[in-house]
C-alpha positions as CSV (number, residue, x, y, z in Angstrom):
1,M,12.0,6.1,-2.6
2,A,9.4,4.3,-0.5
3,R,12.1,2.8,1.7
4,I,13.7,6.2,2.3
5,E,10.4,7.8,3.1
6,A,9.6,4.9,5.5
7,L,13.0,5.3,7.3
8,T,12.7,9.1,7.6
9,T,9.3,8.6,9.2
10,A,10.4,5.8,11.5
11,F,13.4,7.9,12.7
12,G,11.4,11.1,13.0
13,L,13.4,13.0,10.4
14,Q,10.6,14.2,8.1
15,E,11.2,17.9,8.9
16,Q,14.9,17.5,8.2
17,T,14.7,16.0,4.7
18,N,15.8,19.2,3.0
19,S,18.3,20.3,5.7
20,L,22.0,20.2,5.5
21,I,23.8,17.8,7.8
22,G,26.4,20.5,8.6
23,T,30.1,20.7,9.1
24,P,32.3,21.8,12.0
25,I,32.1,25.4,10.5
26,R,28.5,25.5,9.3
27,K,25.7,24.5,11.6
28,G,23.3,21.9,10.4
29,I,21.0,19.4,12.1
30,S,21.4,18.5,15.7
31,G,23.8,15.8,16.9
32,G,21.0,13.4,17.7
33,Q,19.5,13.9,14.3
34,K,22.9,13.2,12.7
35,R,23.1,9.9,14.6
36,R,19.6,8.9,13.4
37,V,20.5,9.9,9.8
38,S,23.7,7.7,10.1
39,V,21.8,4.7,11.3
40,A,18.9,5.2,8.8
41,S,21.4,5.5,5.9
42,Q,22.8,2.1,6.8
43,L,19.3,0.6,6.9
44,I,18.5,1.7,3.3
45,T,20.1,-1.5,1.9
46,S,18.3,-3.8,4.4
47,P,21.4,-5.3,5.9
48,K,21.1,-8.7,7.5
49,I,23.0,-7.5,10.6
50,L,23.9,-4.1,11.9
51,F,26.2,-3.4,14.9
52,L,25.3,-0.3,16.9
53,D,27.4,1.2,19.7
54,E,25.6,2.9,22.6
55,V,22.1,2.6,21.1
56,R,20.4,3.7,24.3
57,T,22.2,7.1,24.4
58,T,21.6,7.7,20.7
59,F,17.9,7.2,20.8
60,S,16.8,7.7,24.4
61,H,15.6,11.2,24.0
62,Y,13.8,10.5,20.7
63,R,11.8,7.5,21.9
64,T,10.9,8.9,25.4
């Protein structure tokens, strides 16, 4: 649980921890938040390598 809490904090997702991701029919979190959840979920297992496509467009608004 500590790893998950650390990742939600690092990715700025604390306020969305009890939110639905959403579907094409039902609105959920924003597109940027969905991308951050996707990356954070891959980091839970501490992979040795992680390939990301278009990292700058995914995180540019969050980090600036």
